C-alpha positions, -999 to +999 in steps of 0.1 A: +366-103+000+396-082+010+412-089-024+381-076-041+382-044-020+419-039-028+412-044-065+383-019-064+405+006-045+432+003-072+407+008-099+392+039-082+427+052-076+439+049-112+406+057-129+410+095-129+445+092-143+435+066-169+405+088-179+428+119-182+452+099-203+425+087-226+405+119-230+433+144-232+462+125-247+453+093-266+420+104-282+433+138-294+464+123-309+443+097-327+421+125-340+451+145-352+465+114-371+431+108-387+427+144-396+462+146-411+453+117-435+424+136-451+431+152-485+408+179-498+400+171-534+371+196-537+352+219-514+339+198-485+351+166-503+379+146-488+396+113-494+422+092-475+458+098-485+493+110-475+491+142-496+497+165-466+529+147-457+540+147-494+535+185-494+557+188-463+585+168-480+583+187-513+585+221-496+621+227-483+611+256-460+589+233-439+615+205-432+643+231-429+623+248-402+617+215-385+654+207-385+663+242-373+638+239-345+652+206-335+689+218-336+681+249-316+661+229-291+691+206-286+713+236-280+689+250-254+688+216-237+726+215-235+729+250-222+701+243-196+721+212-185+754+231-182+738+259-162+713+238-142+737+210-131+759+232-109+728+248-094+712+215-087+744+201-072+748+231-049+712+228-037+714+190-032+749+185-018+764+218-006+737+241+007+724+237+042+690+223+050+676+257+058+688+274+027+677+246+003+641+256+006+649+293-001+671+284-031+644+261-045+619+288-041+640+312-060+641+287-089+603+285-088+597+322-089+597+324-128+568+299-129+546+323-109+540+343-140+529+332-175+552+327-205+537+358-220+546+380-191+581+365-190+586+371-227+575+407-224+599+411-195+628+402-218+614+426-244+615+454-219+651+445-210+665+440-245+645+463-269+662+493-284+650+517-257+651+490-230+670+487-198+702+471-212+706+495-241+700+525-219+724+513-192+752+507-218+746+542-231+747+557-196+781+542-188+795+551-222+800+517-238+778+525-268+770+558-284+735+550-297+707+525-288+712+489-299+683+465-306+691+432-288+658+415-298+648+395-329+678+372-332+686+336-324+707+344-294+678+363-277+655+334-285+679+309-269+684+331-238+646+334-234+640+296-238+668+286-214+654+310-188+619+295-194+628+258-191+658+256-168+637+248-138+626+216-154+662+206-157+670+215-121+641+197-104+650+161-116+687+167-110+681+178-074+658+148-069+685+124-082+715+140-066+698+142-032+698+104-030+735+102-035+754+096-002+783+119+006+803+088+014+805+080-023+821+113-031+845+110-001+855+075-011+864+089-046+887+115-030+902+090-006+911+067-035+932+095-050+907+109-075+907+145-085+876+167-086+872+161-123+877+123-119+851+122-091+827+141-112+832+119-143+834+085-125+809+090-096+787+120-098+777+120-135+769+082-137+748+085-106+730+116-118+725+102-154+688+093-148+681+128-137+701+142-165+682+122-191+649+129-175+656+167-174+669+167-210+638+149-223+614+174-206+634+204-216+638+193-252+601+185-256+590+218-240+615+238-261+606+222-294+569+228-287+573+264-275+554+291-294+552+324-275+589+328-266+604+322-301+577+344-318+579+373-294+617+374-290+626+363-325+600+384-344+599+380-381+634+365-381+621+336-360+617+303-379+601+280-353+581+250-365+552+257-341+547+289-360+542+268-392+516+247-374+498+279-361+499+293-397+483+262-411+455+260-385+447+297-379+459+317-409+453+293-438+424+273-421+441+242-434+435+219-405+446+188-424+481+202-430+482+216-395+474+182-381+501+166-403+527+192-392+517+186-355+521+148-359+555+153-376+568+175-348+557+148-323+574+121-344+606+141-348+610+150-312+602+114-301+629+101-325+654+125-310+645+114-275+648+077-286+682+084-301+693+102-269+682+072-247+702+049-270+733+070-269+732+073-231+723+036-226+693+046-205+657+033-208+626+055-203+612+033-175+646+033-156+650+070-160+615+078-147+619+054-118+652+068-106+645+105-111 
């Protein structure tokens, strides 16, 4: 009787999650794959085939944009790790108990507003008549206004600002479980600061690093508003190609194919990253 009650409790506990997983993730992805395999041969006439994927391969601008999106997403992930790791280490191992909450709250502040508002905030700062250009003119560094928007550097800055919290959180969670005695032992054995970092801290933090990199990379590659608003016409982000197929051209079949290709490409990059670091997804999630 008690075993039946426990089994029923587990079913009721996991039912909402399983239902959410089925309705909002599994079924939509199955629908996207099915839609991407439809070829329009005549008005309202479709047949099964891989024509949408062949069109992608035959058009260099599409796969060039996908590769460009992937490479810039990797760069954003690396920058977020380089900036976020010292912040996470300070919060987890150096800051006092009272200040940890305040520091973590400061990291959460950007999430209080939407991506759209954050992007427009960067526009106000970096446009030709914005705060940065006006300030540089006032102090005499430049003689005329400069447009800092609509280039890759601005897009990267905006994306790093948007996703860095998702790098800091798993790192703080992982580093918080590392005992101070491990670091002290490294110094007592004659290790330098760099040696302790390389031999003790980084291996211990690796699950958090991998977890943060996966989340940041996937979010960056799937971003739409920030690259479009900060990059302007010069932006070549693959999500813009997907939007163009769905909304501008009303070609849902190609849009579904492009969406599935983006998912497959990012999943391949994540898989390669796990192989290179010697981590497994289950181990990474469990430890972070």
